N, C-alpha and C positions, 0 to 999 in steps of 0.2 A: 919523617927522616930528616937528618941534618946533613950538611954538605960533605962531611968527612966520614960518614957512616959506612961500615962494612958489616953486612948482615948475612947470616947463614941459617937456613932451616934444615934440621936434621930429623930423620925418622929413626927414633932410638931403637925400635925393635930390631932393625937391621944395621944400626949404627952407621947410617948412610946419609950424606948430604944430598938433599933433593932440590934445594934452591939456594941461590947466592946473589947478593946485591953488592955492587961497589958503586956508591953514589958519585964519587969524584970521577971515576972512569966511565960513568953512565952505562954500567953493565948490569943487566937484569937477566939471570940465567936460571932455567929450570932443568933439572936432570931427571926427566920423567921415565927414562928407561932403566933406572936403578931402583931397587936392587934386582928386581925380577920382572920389570915391566908393569907392576901393579898400578903405577901412577901415569902410565902412558896416556898422553892427551887429556890429562885431568888437572894439571897444575897451572895456576894463573897467579902472577905477581902484580900487586898494585904499586905503580911507580911513584905514587904520592906518599903512601904510608908504609910500604914494605910488607903489607899483609899478604898472606898466602891463602888462596882459595883452592880447595879440592872439590872437583865436580864429580857427579855420578858415583858416590861412595858405595863401597861394599864392605863386608866384614874384614877384608884384607887390609883396609886402611885404618882399622881400629888400633889404638896403641898410644904411645907417648911421642910427642914432637918437641924438639928442643929448638928454641929461638935464641940465637946469640947475636947481640948488637954490640960490636966492639968487645968490651970485657963484661958486659951484662948479659945474664942468661935468664930465660924464663921457660918453664916446662908446661906444655899443654897435654892434658889427657883426653883422648878422643874415644868415646864409646859409640858404637854403631847400634841403632835400634831398627827393628823391623816389625811389621804388624801383618798378621795373617788372619783371615776369617775361615772358620770351619763350621760345618753343620754338626750339631750334636749327634753322636753315634758314629761319625766318620773317624778316619785315622788322619793324623797330621805328622809330618816329618819336619824336625828342626835341623836345618842343614848348616854345618859349620863352614861350607864353601871350601873344603879341603879336597883337592882332586885325589890325593892319596896321602895317608898318614906316614910320617917319618918314623925311623926306628926308635928314636928317643922321645917320641911324643907322650906327654901326659895330659889327658883331657878330662875336664870335669864339667858335668851339666848340673846346674843348680836351679831349683824352683824358688825364685826370689820371694814369691808371695809368702812362703813359709821359711825362707832362708835355709833351705835343706838341700844337700847333695842328693841327687836321685840317680846319677849314673857316673861311672868313672872308667877311664881307659888308661892302661899303662902298656904301651906297645912293647917295650923291651921285656917286660915280665910276662907278656902275652895274657894280660888280665883285662877282661871286659865284664864289668860288674854293674848290675842295676840294683838300686835300693828301692824296690817298689812297695815296701811296707811302710815307708816314711812319707810324709809326716803322720798320716792318719789312715793309711791304707788306700788312699784315693787312686794310687797308681798300680795297685796290685794286679799282676798278670797283664799289664797294659804297655810295658816298656820294652823296646827292642833297639839294640845297638847295631849299626852297620860296621863291620870289622874292617872295611876298606876305607871308608870316609869319616867315620866317627859320628855320623848322623844319628839322631835319636828320634824314634818313632813312638808316638803315643796312640794306641788303638782304642776304639770304642769310647771316644771322648764324651765327657759331660761338662756341665757348667763348672764343676769343681776343678777342672783342669785349666780354666781360663786364668790368665795372669802373666807374670813376667818370668822368663827363663833366661838364665845366664850361662854362656859358654866361656870357659877359660882354658887356654892352652899354655904350655911352657915355652913355646917357640916364639910366637909373635905377641904373646900376652894380651890378646884382645879381650874385651868385654862385650859380648853380644847379647843384648837384651831383646827378647821377642814378646810382643803383646799378643796373646791368643784371644781372638774375639769370636764368640760363637753366635752364629746366625740361626734364628728360629722364626718360622713363618706362622702367623696366626690369622685365621679367617673369622670374621664375625658379621652377623646380620645387623644392619643399621637399626639403632634403637636398643640393642642388647648391651650388656656389660661384658668387658673382657679383662682378664687378669694376666698380668705379665709377672712370671714367677721368679722368685729369688730365694736364696738361702742365706741366713744371717747368723753371725757369731757375736759374742759379747762386746768385742772391741771394734766392730766393723764401722767403717764410714762408707755410706752408699749414696750414689748419685744416679738419678734417672734423668735422661735427656730425651727430648723429641726434636729431631732435625737440628741437633747441635745446640739446643736451648735447654737449660736446666729447668725441670718441672717439679722435681721432688728431691729432698735430701734427708738422709737419716744419719744421725750420730748416736750410735747405740750406747756408747759409754756415757754420754751426757743425757741420754734419754730424750733426744730431740727428734721429732718427726715433723718435717715441714713440707707442705705442698705450695707450689707457686702457680696457682691456677689462673692468675690474671695476666700471665705472659702470652705472647703470640695472639694478640687481639681478643683475649678472653675466651678462646675456644674451649678451654678446659674448666671454666668457672663452675664450681660446685660439682665437678665430675670426678675428681681425683681422691682416692682413698688408699692409705698405706696400711699394710698389715704389720703390726708391731712385733709379731713373733718371727715372721719370715722376711720382711722387707719387700714383699710383693706389692706391686702397684695395680690397682683396679681403676679402670675408666668406665664410668657408667653412662648410659644413654648416648651411645656412640653415634657419630655422624661421619660423613665422608671426609670432613676436614680433619678428622683424627687419624685417618690412614697415613702411614708413612713409616719412617725408620726410628725406632726407639732404642736407646742405648743404656745398658746397665753397667755402671762402673763401680 
């Protein structure tokens, strides 16, 4: 910041000033009770740079923010991401964090992995629609909409439902992306082989991780199947095999040191 700067931070979804700086007057002000208290006790201003920090974010804070320094403007678009884990076969609810929908709300749920709208709500027209036959029938008879909150529930989940989901509304215009992660528990006797299953399509990029370290990568389009069996002290050396049809990973001659958390991305 410079000595004569006047800075305003505005939350554009509500067209509301949420923070203001007047360097010459040494005034640093946050308006965290506007527009509806969603920023209460969450805003912090940096007195050296004028940067604005929002703590403990929720979907209500997603949207566009306008920074005005004297006559110069800059727009920030904030997307809020969440991650949930679910056991295969269970139900999962994607919650837009709306206590109650408004009369003019239009809500769309999109499965970003396939860039496909899977549910839509138009409150004024009293339309609550699920498109469960797209993109390939993986959601058939599995989608339910809550008419009070707009929440979307997916029942009887499988690995095919893992991925990114996006919520868009016409009011606050947030983008809510949710990564669904499916947990599966596998037991094996020491010395046996174990296969971690996957399903693969022609253009897939697949990554297998063990305790946050990449141990195998597949680029189906480039026909590349790579195992990194010398990582993590060589515990996987000569033990990893990739199935070129499915992308499944097999660990042979298992030991206690192979127990842990594996992630398929």
